[in-house]
TORKOL-4160 file (C-alpha; in steps of 0.2 Angstrom, whole numbers, padded with zeros to 4 digits, m for minus):
291
<pt num="1" X="0000" Y="0000" Z="0000"/>
<pt num="2" X="0006" Y="0018" Z="m0004"/>
<pt num="3" X="0004" Y="0024" Z="0014"/>
<pt num="4" X="0014" Y="0015" Z="0028"/>
<pt num="5" X="m0001" Y="0010" Z="0037"/>
<pt num="6" X="0009" Y="m0003" Z="0047"/>
<pt num="7" X="0019" Y="0010" Z="0055"/>
<pt num="8" X="0003" Y="0020" Z="0058"/>
<pt num="9" X="m0006" Y="0006" Z="0066"/>
<pt num="10" X="0009" Y="0002" Z="0077"/>
<pt num="11" X="0011" Y="0020" Z="0082"/>
<pt num="12" X="m0006" Y="0019" Z="0090"/>
<pt num="13" X="m0007" Y="0001" Z="0095"/>
<pt num="14" X="0004" Y="0001" Z="0110"/>
<pt num="15" X="m0002" Y="0017" Z="0116"/>
<pt num="16" X="m0019" Y="0009" Z="0119"/>
<pt num="17" X="m0011" Y="m0004" Z="0131"/>
<pt num="18" X="m0012" Y="m0001" Z="0150"/>
<pt num="19" X="0003" Y="0005" Z="0159"/>
<pt num="20" X="0016" Y="m0008" Z="0164"/>
<pt num="21" X="0018" Y="0000" Z="0181"/>
<pt num="22" X="0005" Y="m0011" Z="0190"/>
<pt num="23" X="0001" Y="m0027" Z="0198"/>
<pt num="24" X="m0005" Y="m0035" Z="0182"/>
<pt num="25" X="0012" Y="m0032" Z="0174"/>
<pt num="26" X="0014" Y="m0050" Z="0168"/>
<pt num="27" X="m0003" Y="m0050" Z="0160"/>
<pt num="28" X="0001" Y="m0034" Z="0150"/>
<pt num="29" X="0018" Y="m0040" Z="0145"/>
<pt num="30" X="0010" Y="m0055" Z="0138"/>
<pt num="31" X="m0002" Y="m0045" Z="0128"/>
<pt num="32" X="0012" Y="m0034" Z="0122"/>
<pt num="33" X="0022" Y="m0049" Z="0117"/>
<pt num="34" X="0010" Y="m0055" Z="0105"/>
<pt num="35" X="0005" Y="m0038" Z="0098"/>
<pt num="36" X="0024" Y="m0035" Z="0095"/>
<pt num="37" X="0026" Y="m0052" Z="0086"/>
<pt num="38" X="0021" Y="m0041" Z="0071"/>
<pt num="39" X="0014" Y="m0050" Z="0056"/>
<pt num="40" X="0007" Y="m0042" Z="0040"/>
<pt num="41" X="m0005" Y="m0031" Z="0050"/>
<pt num="42" X="m0017" Y="m0035" Z="0036"/>
<pt num="43" X="m0033" Y="m0030" Z="0045"/>
<pt num="44" X="m0028" Y="m0013" Z="0052"/>
<pt num="45" X="m0021" Y="m0009" Z="0035"/>
<pt num="46" X="m0038" Y="m0013" Z="0027"/>
<pt num="47" X="m0047" Y="m0002" Z="0040"/>
<pt num="48" X="m0036" Y="0013" Z="0035"/>
<pt num="49" X="m0036" Y="0010" Z="0017"/>
<pt num="50" X="m0055" Y="0009" Z="0016"/>
<pt num="51" X="m0057" Y="0024" Z="0027"/>
<pt num="52" X="m0046" Y="0034" Z="0015"/>
<pt num="53" X="m0055" Y="0028" Z="0000"/>
<pt num="54" X="m0071" Y="0034" Z="0007"/>
<pt num="55" X="m0064" Y="0051" Z="0010"/>
<pt num="56" X="m0059" Y="0051" Z="0029"/>
<pt num="57" X="m0042" Y="0055" Z="0036"/>
<pt num="58" X="m0036" Y="0037" Z="0039"/>
<pt num="59" X="m0029" Y="0041" Z="0056"/>
<pt num="60" X="m0046" Y="0044" Z="0063"/>
<pt num="61" X="m0049" Y="0026" Z="0060"/>
<pt num="62" X="m0035" Y="0021" Z="0072"/>
<pt num="63" X="m0046" Y="0015" Z="0086"/>
<pt num="64" X="m0055" Y="0003" Z="0074"/>
<pt num="65" X="m0039" Y="m0003" Z="0066"/>
<pt num="66" X="m0031" Y="m0006" Z="0082"/>
<pt num="67" X="m0046" Y="m0015" Z="0089"/>
<pt num="68" X="m0047" Y="m0027" Z="0074"/>
<pt num="69" X="m0029" Y="m0031" Z="0077"/>
<pt num="70" X="m0031" Y="m0034" Z="0095"/>
<pt num="71" X="m0046" Y="m0046" Z="0091"/>
<pt num="72" X="m0035" Y="m0055" Z="0078"/>
<pt num="73" X="m0020" Y="m0056" Z="0091"/>
<pt num="74" X="m0031" Y="m0063" Z="0105"/>
<pt num="75" X="m0038" Y="m0076" Z="0092"/>
<pt num="76" X="m0020" Y="m0082" Z="0088"/>
<pt num="77" X="m0015" Y="m0083" Z="0107"/>
<pt num="78" X="m0030" Y="m0094" Z="0110"/>
<pt num="79" X="m0028" Y="m0104" Z="0094"/>
<pt num="80" X="m0010" Y="m0109" Z="0099"/>
<pt num="81" X="m0015" Y="m0116" Z="0117"/>
<pt num="82" X="m0014" Y="m0135" Z="0120"/>
<pt num="83" X="m0033" Y="m0136" Z="0121"/>
<pt num="84" X="m0034" Y="m0129" Z="0103"/>
<pt num="85" X="m0021" Y="m0131" Z="0090"/>
<pt num="86" X="m0007" Y="m0134" Z="0102"/>
<pt num="87" X="0007" Y="m0125" Z="0092"/>
<pt num="88" X="0023" Y="m0120" Z="0100"/>
<pt num="89" X="0028" Y="m0107" Z="0087"/>
<pt num="90" X="0019" Y="m0091" Z="0081"/>
<pt num="91" X="0027" Y="m0079" Z="0069"/>
<pt num="92" X="0044" Y="m0086" Z="0071"/>
<pt num="93" X="0044" Y="m0084" Z="0090"/>
<pt num="94" X="0038" Y="m0096" Z="0104"/>
<pt num="95" X="0019" Y="m0095" Z="0107"/>
<pt num="96" X="0012" Y="m0084" Z="0120"/>
<pt num="97" X="0009" Y="m0099" Z="0132"/>
<pt num="98" X="0026" Y="m0106" Z="0130"/>
<pt num="99" X="0033" Y="m0090" Z="0137"/>
<pt num="100" X="0020" Y="m0084" Z="0149"/>
<pt num="101" X="0011" Y="m0100" Z="0154"/>
<pt num="102" X="m0006" Y="m0106" Z="0148"/>
<pt num="103" X="m0015" Y="m0097" Z="0162"/>
<pt num="104" X="m0008" Y="m0080" Z="0158"/>
<pt num="105" X="m0009" Y="m0083" Z="0139"/>
<pt num="106" X="m0028" Y="m0087" Z="0141"/>
<pt num="107" X="m0031" Y="m0071" Z="0151"/>
<pt num="108" X="m0020" Y="m0060" Z="0139"/>
<pt num="109" X="m0031" Y="m0066" Z="0125"/>
<pt num="110" X="m0047" Y="m0061" Z="0136"/>
<pt num="111" X="m0040" Y="m0044" Z="0140"/>
<pt num="112" X="m0036" Y="m0040" Z="0122"/>
<pt num="113" X="m0053" Y="m0044" Z="0117"/>
<pt num="114" X="m0061" Y="m0033" Z="0130"/>
<pt num="115" X="m0048" Y="m0019" Z="0127"/>
<pt num="116" X="m0053" Y="m0019" Z="0108"/>
<pt num="117" X="m0071" Y="m0015" Z="0112"/>
<pt num="118" X="m0066" Y="m0002" Z="0126"/>
<pt num="119" X="m0056" Y="0007" Z="0113"/>
<pt num="120" X="m0070" Y="0007" Z="0100"/>
<pt num="121" X="m0083" Y="0013" Z="0112"/>
<pt num="122" X="m0073" Y="0027" Z="0121"/>
<pt num="123" X="m0078" Y="0045" Z="0122"/>
<pt num="124" X="m0062" Y="0049" Z="0113"/>
<pt num="125" X="m0067" Y="0038" Z="0098"/>
<pt num="126" X="m0085" Y="0045" Z="0098"/>
<pt num="127" X="m0077" Y="0063" Z="0097"/>
<pt num="128" X="m0067" Y="0057" Z="0082"/>
<pt num="129" X="m0080" Y="0049" Z="0071"/>
<pt num="130" X="m0097" Y="0051" Z="0080"/>
<pt num="131" X="m0108" Y="0041" Z="0091"/>
<pt num="132" X="m0117" Y="0032" Z="0077"/>
<pt num="133" X="m0101" Y="0026" Z="0069"/>
<pt num="134" X="m0095" Y="0020" Z="0086"/>
<pt num="135" X="m0111" Y="0010" Z="0089"/>
<pt num="136" X="m0111" Y="0002" Z="0071"/>
<pt num="137" X="m0093" Y="m0002" Z="0072"/>
<pt num="138" X="m0094" Y="m0011" Z="0089"/>
<pt num="139" X="m0109" Y="m0021" Z="0083"/>
<pt num="140" X="m0100" Y="m0025" Z="0066"/>
<pt num="141" X="m0084" Y="m0031" Z="0075"/>
<pt num="142" X="m0094" Y="m0041" Z="0088"/>
<pt num="143" X="m0105" Y="m0050" Z="0075"/>
<pt num="144" X="m0090" Y="m0055" Z="0065"/>
<pt num="145" X="m0079" Y="m0060" Z="0079"/>
<pt num="146" X="m0092" Y="m0070" Z="0089"/>
<pt num="147" X="m0102" Y="m0086" Z="0089"/>
<pt num="148" X="m0108" Y="m0085" Z="0071"/>
<pt num="149" X="m0091" Y="m0078" Z="0065"/>
<pt num="150" X="m0073" Y="m0080" Z="0070"/>
<pt num="151" X="m0076" Y="m0090" Z="0086"/>
<pt num="152" X="m0089" Y="m0101" Z="0078"/>
<pt num="153" X="m0077" Y="m0105" Z="0064"/>
<pt num="154" X="m0064" Y="m0111" Z="0077"/>
<pt num="155" X="m0078" Y="m0122" Z="0085"/>
<pt num="156" X="m0081" Y="m0130" Z="0067"/>
<pt num="157" X="m0062" Y="m0132" Z="0065"/>
<pt num="158" X="m0060" Y="m0142" Z="0081"/>
<pt num="159" X="m0075" Y="m0152" Z="0077"/>
<pt num="160" X="m0068" Y="m0156" Z="0060"/>
<pt num="161" X="m0052" Y="m0164" Z="0067"/>
<pt num="162" X="m0049" Y="m0182" Z="0064"/>
<pt num="163" X="m0064" Y="m0182" Z="0052"/>
<pt num="164" X="m0066" Y="m0181" Z="0033"/>
<pt num="165" X="m0075" Y="m0165" Z="0033"/>
<pt num="166" X="m0084" Y="m0161" Z="0016"/>
<pt num="167" X="m0080" Y="m0145" Z="0006"/>
<pt num="168" X="m0096" Y="m0137" Z="0012"/>
<pt num="169" X="m0091" Y="m0138" Z="0030"/>
<pt num="170" X="m0073" Y="m0132" Z="0025"/>
<pt num="171" X="m0080" Y="m0117" Z="0016"/>
<pt num="172" X="m0091" Y="m0112" Z="0031"/>
<pt num="173" X="m0077" Y="m0114" Z="0043"/>
<pt num="174" X="m0065" Y="m0104" Z="0033"/>
<pt num="175" X="m0078" Y="m0090" Z="0030"/>
<pt num="176" X="m0081" Y="m0088" Z="0048"/>
<pt num="177" X="m0064" Y="m0092" Z="0056"/>
<pt num="178" X="m0054" Y="m0081" Z="0043"/>
<pt num="179" X="m0064" Y="m0071" Z="0031"/>
<pt num="180" X="m0076" Y="m0064" Z="0044"/>
<pt num="181" X="m0063" Y="m0053" Z="0053"/>
<pt num="182" X="m0056" Y="m0047" Z="0036"/>
<pt num="183" X="m0073" Y="m0042" Z="0031"/>
<pt num="184" X="m0075" Y="m0033" Z="0047"/>
<pt num="185" X="m0059" Y="m0023" Z="0044"/>
<pt num="186" X="m0065" Y="m0018" Z="0027"/>
<pt num="187" X="m0082" Y="m0013" Z="0033"/>
<pt num="188" X="m0075" Y="m0004" Z="0048"/>
<pt num="189" X="m0065" Y="0008" Z="0037"/>
<pt num="190" X="m0081" Y="0013" Z="0028"/>
<pt num="191" X="m0091" Y="0014" Z="0043"/>
<pt num="192" X="m0079" Y="0026" Z="0052"/>
<pt num="193" X="m0080" Y="0037" Z="0036"/>
<pt num="194" X="m0099" Y="0037" Z="0037"/>
<pt num="195" X="m0100" Y="0029" Z="0020"/>
<pt num="196" X="m0116" Y="0024" Z="0011"/>
<pt num="197" X="m0122" Y="0006" Z="0012"/>
<pt num="198" X="m0117" Y="0002" Z="m0006"/>
<pt num="199" X="m0099" Y="0005" Z="m0001"/>
<pt num="200" X="m0100" Y="m0005" Z="0014"/>
<pt num="201" X="m0107" Y="m0019" Z="0005"/>
<pt num="202" X="m0093" Y="m0018" Z="m0009"/>
<pt num="203" X="m0080" Y="m0017" Z="0004"/>
<pt num="204" X="m0088" Y="m0032" Z="0013"/>
<pt num="205" X="m0087" Y="m0042" Z="m0003"/>
<pt num="206" X="m0069" Y="m0038" Z="m0006"/>
<pt num="207" X="m0065" Y="m0043" Z="0012"/>
<pt num="208" X="m0074" Y="m0059" Z="0010"/>
<pt num="209" X="m0065" Y="m0064" Z="m0006"/>
<pt num="210" X="m0048" Y="m0060" Z="m0001"/>
<pt num="211" X="m0051" Y="m0068" Z="0016"/>
<pt num="212" X="m0056" Y="m0085" Z="0009"/>
<pt num="213" X="m0042" Y="m0083" Z="m0004"/>
<pt num="214" X="m0030" Y="m0079" Z="0011"/>
<pt num="215" X="m0035" Y="m0096" Z="0019"/>
<pt num="216" X="m0033" Y="m0106" Z="0004"/>
<pt num="217" X="m0016" Y="m0099" Z="0001"/>
<pt num="218" X="m0012" Y="m0103" Z="0020"/>
<pt num="219" X="m0017" Y="m0121" Z="0016"/>
<pt num="220" X="m0006" Y="m0121" Z="0001"/>
<pt num="221" X="0009" Y="m0115" Z="0011"/>
<pt num="222" X="0006" Y="m0127" Z="0025"/>
<pt num="223" X="0012" Y="m0141" Z="0013"/>
<pt num="224" X="0024" Y="m0131" Z="0002"/>
<pt num="225" X="0033" Y="m0120" Z="0014"/>
<pt num="226" X="0045" Y="m0122" Z="0028"/>
<pt num="227" X="0044" Y="m0118" Z="0047"/>
<pt num="228" X="0057" Y="m0104" Z="0044"/>
<pt num="229" X="0048" Y="m0096" Z="0029"/>
<pt num="230" X="0031" Y="m0097" Z="0037"/>
<pt num="231" X="0036" Y="m0092" Z="0055"/>
<pt num="232" X="0025" Y="m0106" Z="0062"/>
<pt num="233" X="0025" Y="m0125" Z="0061"/>
<pt num="234" X="0020" Y="m0132" Z="0044"/>
<pt num="235" X="0011" Y="m0148" Z="0041"/>
<pt num="236" X="0001" Y="m0146" Z="0057"/>
<pt num="237" X="m0015" Y="m0148" Z="0047"/>
<pt num="238" X="m0010" Y="m0165" Z="0041"/>
<pt num="239" X="m0004" Y="m0170" Z="0059"/>
<pt num="240" X="m0021" Y="m0165" Z="0066"/>
<pt num="241" X="m0030" Y="m0175" Z="0052"/>
<pt num="242" X="m0039" Y="m0159" Z="0046"/>
<pt num="243" X="m0048" Y="m0157" Z="0030"/>
<pt num="244" X="m0040" Y="m0143" Z="0020"/>
<pt num="245" X="m0043" Y="m0136" Z="0003"/>
<pt num="246" X="m0027" Y="m0144" Z="m0003"/>
<pt num="247" X="m0032" Y="m0161" Z="0004"/>
<pt num="248" X="m0049" Y="m0161" Z="m0004"/>
<pt num="249" X="m0045" Y="m0152" Z="m0021"/>
<pt num="250" X="m0027" Y="m0153" Z="m0024"/>
<pt num="251" X="m0014" Y="m0139" Z="m0025"/>
<pt num="252" X="m0018" Y="m0134" Z="m0044"/>
<pt num="253" X="m0037" Y="m0132" Z="m0040"/>
<pt num="254" X="m0033" Y="m0122" Z="m0025"/>
<pt num="255" X="m0022" Y="m0110" Z="m0035"/>
<pt num="256" X="m0036" Y="m0108" Z="m0047"/>
<pt num="257" X="m0048" Y="m0104" Z="m0034"/>
<pt num="258" X="m0036" Y="m0091" Z="m0026"/>
<pt num="259" X="m0035" Y="m0082" Z="m0043"/>
<pt num="260" X="m0054" Y="m0083" Z="m0046"/>
<pt num="261" X="m0058" Y="m0075" Z="m0029"/>
<pt num="262" X="m0044" Y="m0062" Z="m0031"/>
<pt num="263" X="m0052" Y="m0057" Z="m0047"/>
<pt num="264" X="m0070" Y="m0056" Z="m0039"/>
<pt num="265" X="m0062" Y="m0045" Z="m0025"/>
<pt num="266" X="m0055" Y="m0033" Z="m0038"/>
<pt num="267" X="m0072" Y="m0032" Z="m0047"/>
<pt num="268" X="m0080" Y="m0027" Z="m0031"/>
<pt num="269" X="m0069" Y="m0011" Z="m0030"/>
<pt num="270" X="m0077" Y="m0004" Z="m0046"/>
<pt num="271" X="m0090" Y="0005" Z="m0036"/>
<pt num="272" X="m0078" Y="0017" Z="m0028"/>
<pt num="273" X="m0073" Y="0033" Z="m0037"/>
<pt num="274" X="m0057" Y="0035" Z="m0028"/>
<pt num="275" X="m0040" Y="0027" Z="m0031"/>
<pt num="276" X="m0041" Y="0008" Z="m0029"/>
<pt num="277" X="m0024" Y="0004" Z="m0035"/>
<pt num="278" X="m0017" Y="0000" Z="m0017"/>
<pt num="279" X="m0032" Y="m0011" Z="m0013"/>
<pt num="280" X="m0030" Y="m0020" Z="m0030"/>
<pt num="281" X="m0011" Y="m0022" Z="m0028"/>
<pt num="282" X="m0014" Y="m0028" Z="m0010"/>
<pt num="283" X="m0026" Y="m0042" Z="m0016"/>
<pt num="284" X="m0014" Y="m0048" Z="m0029"/>
<pt num="285" X="0000" Y="m0048" Z="m0016"/>
<pt num="286" X="m0010" Y="m0059" Z="m0004"/>
<pt num="287" X="m0014" Y="m0071" Z="m0017"/>
<pt num="288" X="0004" Y="m0075" Z="m0021"/>
<pt num="289" X="0012" Y="m0073" Z="m0004"/>
<pt num="290" X="0025" Y="m0085" Z="0002"/>
<pt num="291" X="0023" Y="m0083" Z="0021"/>
């Protein structure tokens, strides 16, 4: 993307964390540890980009952008726990529970989740973008992150272990577990700019398409990459006997699907009158990423 939204998101992200000078220091260090692990910052970048595309100063979207990243980070902490995917490595570093223990890691995830909604609904955020946008933003993120969104997708994922889940189940799981939060980021950028519903709908379609393409590409990388390249254990899906797009359709068909979804995402951007080149480039880059 033309603007360095990664730096902007990180500029604000750590300011929202509570001060370390307290009895809960270990908890906050645990929260910060996973936030500092970096990653591609896909979701906050999308919030900023769509806010700008809809005519808003992107920095006004910082509370929404940071909230989405906190929700995403909490989900990764919980995903790595022994009761979930039981992964010891995340983004090339020991998983949170390896460093801080399972109890603190669990609570760090909980704390990041609640902090996200605290930031979005604060008086300061309301002053920036208005009460209506705050309410709509909180409702949108809660819906996509909850029982019928990201959390629901994780449940389907756990239920699908050691089973030959059909492609329909896999699609629903990936839509909820991965695409929903990316959709939320795209919609939140428009919401914070007070955009019309047609733009929110277009942003939602873009997010859904690149979100599913992102997950399919993840499945491809799980069998074609290395631990060092990916920054997390590869082959874990096979070890957990999980159905994936690759196991059901093969790598070639998966690559075709990624291309089709990327083209559909690009088409959804045609409704916008602003400069869509960054979002178009972003979608193409995600489709061919190696990590």
